[in-house]
N, C-alpha and C positions, 0 to 999 in steps of 0.2 A: 504494500500500500504506500502510496506517495505521501510525502509530508504535506501538510496544509500550507498553502501559500496565500498570503494576504496582500491586498493592494498596498503600495507604498504610500506613506503619508507625505504631505508637503514638506515637513521638516526633515524627514528621512531623505527625500529627493534632493533637497538642498545640501544635506550632508554628503550624499553620494556624489553629487556634482562636484563638490569641493574636493573629494578624493581623486576625481578624474582629471582635475586641472593641476598642472605642474606647480610645485611650491614656488617657483620663480615668479609665476603670474601673481599669486597672492602677495608675495614679497614686494613686487612692483606697485601693486595697488596700495598696500599698506604704507609704503614709502611716500607715494604721492598724496595719500590722505594726510599723513603726518606733516609733510612739507607745506601743504595748502590749507591746513586746518586753522580757521579763524572764526571765533564766536559761534562755535557749535556746528560748523559745516566746512566742507572742503569741496572745491570745484576745480576740475582740471580736464584737459582735452584728451580725447581718445588717441590723438597723435602722440601725446606724451607717453602714454602707456605703451603703444606700439614701438616707439623709438627705444625706450628702455629695454623692452623685450628683445628687439633686434640686436642691441648692444650686447645682450646676454647670449646671443648665438641662435635665436629663433628666427625663422623667416616670416615675413608678413603673410605669405600664403598659408603657412602652418597655423599661425595665430588665428586667422579668420576661418580657415577650413575646420579647425578643431573646436571653434566656438569658445575660445578661451576668454573672450571679453564679455561673455554672458554670465556675469558674476553677481547680478542684482540679488537673487534669492539667497546666495551664500552670505552676503553681507547683511541682508535684511534679517536673516536668522541670527546674526550676531548683534543685532540691535540698531542697525542703521536704516534710515529711509534713503533709498537710492533712486535717483532719477537719471535716466539716460535720455539726453536731448540731442537729436540729430536734425539737421535742416531738411525742410521740405524741398521738393524738386526745384523750386524757384528761389531758394534762399542760399546764401553763401557762407554762413558762419561755421565755425568748427564744431564738430560733434563733441559733447562734453558729458562727463559723469559728475553728479552732485551727490555727496554723502552728507546727510544731516542726522543729528542725534534723534533717536526715536522718542 
């Protein structure tokens, strides 16, 4: 008889996602949060994240193909409100992440 399998919970999904992302990705996000943290929040560009990961030896293609920038739920489960803001097709500003204390 097979073991009983239950659906994954949202918090378990975030935890599992965190295990699948290289530690270097979390280190880069943590570094950028700390460097940009002012009055309870931090805002920085997606380009900053990608640049720091490329410097660590990862390729842009790998970063995007593996979904390593999809970290919102991981950080939300750690107590942050995370906003990913990217421009619409007719806008030209940089894509940003905003981390705010919950």
